[in-house]
N, C-alpha and C positions, 0 to 999 in steps of 0.2 A: 294701667297704663305702661308700667316696666315689666309685669311678665308676658302681653305682649310682643313688644320688642325685644324679651330673652327670644322667645316664642319663636319670633321672625329670622331674630340671628339662627339658632338654632335648624333651623328648616335650611337657609342659605347656606347654608355647612352643609349640611347633611347633600344639599342637593349638590354643592362643589364637589365635594366626597366620591361621590355616586360617578358624577362627571370624569374627576381624574382618574376611580378605578377601569370607567369605562375606554377611557385612550389608552389605561396601560395595556387592558385587556387587548385591544384595537392591534396595538403595534406586537403584543406577542403571538397574534396568528397574523401580521402580515405576510403575507409571501415573502419571502427573501431567493436572490438567486448567487451561489457559491459558486468560486474557481474550486478546483479539488486539482491540485497538484500531480504530476503521474509522471514516470518514463512509461517508455513505449515497452511491452512486456508482453505479447499478442500470446492467445489467446485472450489473456484476461485483462490489458489494457492496450487498447490500439487503436489510433486515430486514422485508422483505414476501415475500422466495422462503424457501421451506422450505430451502434447503443455505445459505443467508446468501448467495449469487450466486458468480458465476464463478469468483473467485480464493478463495474461501475453498471451495468444493469443490475446488480446482486445489492448494490446501494441505493441507487431508485426504487425498486420494490422494499425495500429496508423504509425510506421514507413513507413509501405510500402505505405500506401496511399499517404504521403508525399514527399519521392523519400528519404528520407535518407539513406544514407550509414552505418547502423548500425546494429549492429546483436546481440540481447542480449542473457544474459547467464544467467539462472535462478544459485541461490549461498541461499540456504535453511538454516537457521538459526535457533537454538532455540531461544526465544522471547530475554532472559537476552543477547546472544549473538549479536544478531541482534541489540540491543538496542547500546551495548557496539561498535559494529563495525560502525555505523550511527553518532557517537558522538566522538570516539576517531582513527577512523582508515580512509586513505586515501581512499575518497568513491565518488561515483557519479554517481548513481542512485538506489532509493530504495523504496521497496513498504511498507519500516516499517517506522514511523514518529520516525525523529531525537527531540533531546528534543527544546525545546525552545531557547537555548543559541546556538546552532550548528546554523549557518548560511545553511539557504537553502531554495527553491522557491515551491510552490506546485504546477504543471502542472495536469490537466484535460485532460482525454483522454475518448471521448466517450459521453454520456448521461447517462449512466447508475450510480446508486446509490445502496450504500448500508444500508440495515434498520435493528438496531440491536435491540434485546428484551431480551426474559427470558425465558427459557426453562425449562418447569416441569414435573413429570409425570402426565397424563392426568387423571383429575378429572371430575364430574359431572356438576358442577359450572362454568361459563364462567371464563377462565382467565383476570381479571384484578382488577385492585386498585386506590382508590381514591387518597391515598399520599403516601407516601414511609416510613410511618409507618406500613404499612402491613406487610415489609419483617424487623421490628424487629424482634430480635434475632435470624433468619434465615441465612443461609451458602450463598453463592452466587460464583460460582465457572467461574474466569473469567482469559485471558490470559493474563500473565505475562507483566508486565510494572513497567517502575521506578517508577512513581509517580502515585496515582489514579488519571482516570479520571473525568472534572469537571463534565460531566454528571451524575458519580455513586457516586458523592459525598454526594448528597441526601442522598441516599440508606444508605451512610456507617453512618451519622449522624443522620439517623433513629434508630441504632442497629443492622444492620447488619454487620456480618462476609463475608468479600472477601477471601476465598481461591485461590491463583494465579497457575493455569496452566503451561505446555510448549506446548499445545495443544489442538484447540478445542474439540476433539473427547477427550477427556480425560476430560474435564469438565463435559459433556455430560453424562460418564459414571460413572463418581463422580457422578449423578443426580441419575442413575439407580440402582449404590449402595448404595445409602440411605450416600454418604458423603457429600453431596451438596443436598440444599432446590431447587436451582437456577443453571441454569449456561445463560451465555451470548452468545448469536447468534443469526443469522438471519434465515431467512426461507428456504434461497439457503440450506445453512450450516447444518440444521437439516435435510433437504430432502437427501441431501447426504450421510449423517450418517446411516437414517433409512433406504437409499438401503443398509448398510453394515451390517445389522441385520436382520436375520430371525423369532425369536421371543422375548419374553419377555417384561415388561412395555410397553406401547404408551407413549409417547412424545409428550408435544403440545408447541406451541409460544401463548408467554403474546399477545393479542390486543394492546396492546400500543405497540408504538416503542420510544424507551429512547434515540436512537442515529441515527442517517441518516445522510451521507456523500456520495460526490460523488467519483467516482471509478475514481485515478490516480494515479503519480507517483512523488515520491518525488526528488529534483537534490540539488545535492551541490552544493554551493559557485560557483568551481571552473567551476562547466557542468552546469550554471545555463540557457547558452542558446543552448546548445546542441539540443533541440529541433526546435532549430528558433523560431520567434515569435510567439506569440499564436493567433490561430484565433480568427475570431470574437464571436465565438460561445465557446469559451475558458474562455475572458476574463471575469475576474469577479467573474468567479469559485473560491468562497474562500472554506479554509479547514476548514469543520467544526468542523473535526476530524481526526482520522488515517484510510487511506485506509485500509480495513481487520483489523483493531490492534486497542484494547481501550477498 
């Protein structure tokens, strides 16, 4: 009789254990909708595109390819508000860089890279320079950030003045209107901007690249494992700077 009672207890415990495991498994595969914090930087991130931009499209393809039950929803903010959101608000995923003091991880998605240079009104001579002294007393339009990105500090130390803006097209328009001498942009962003214009001065991109970084997503500490373990081609993808901004 004692043996049967023990057997019954064991059976009930086994059923309960498997039930709990089943619940945990169901939670692990429950579809989730996550907001992804981003700033306007067409064609990579743009509220005017049906797919929210090339990076959002790549991120969605990344999730589908790995069968991750995650639906992402773009949350576009001005740079200052985006910075505040990733540093002070409870968030999970962002395409805008948190500060160094905010715990986070960077996950690369795909093999794409973004290379930033400087745009100016086209001239006859090639757009290149020997050192940052070339930009002494010049105004450079840059997307707003909490602190000066390391890559641009030599320009600042050489005497360049930085003008912070809320959107990439605003920076390029400042150059066209004479309020800035240069704007920080990449080739894709400049091409997207040019497609919105039908006349006026032509812009050109510098031969030199100032920053290069992989396209990826920032994950908060509480969501650091949400994309699963990185695959071999993602390991060691060091964060050189923020994707799409800095």
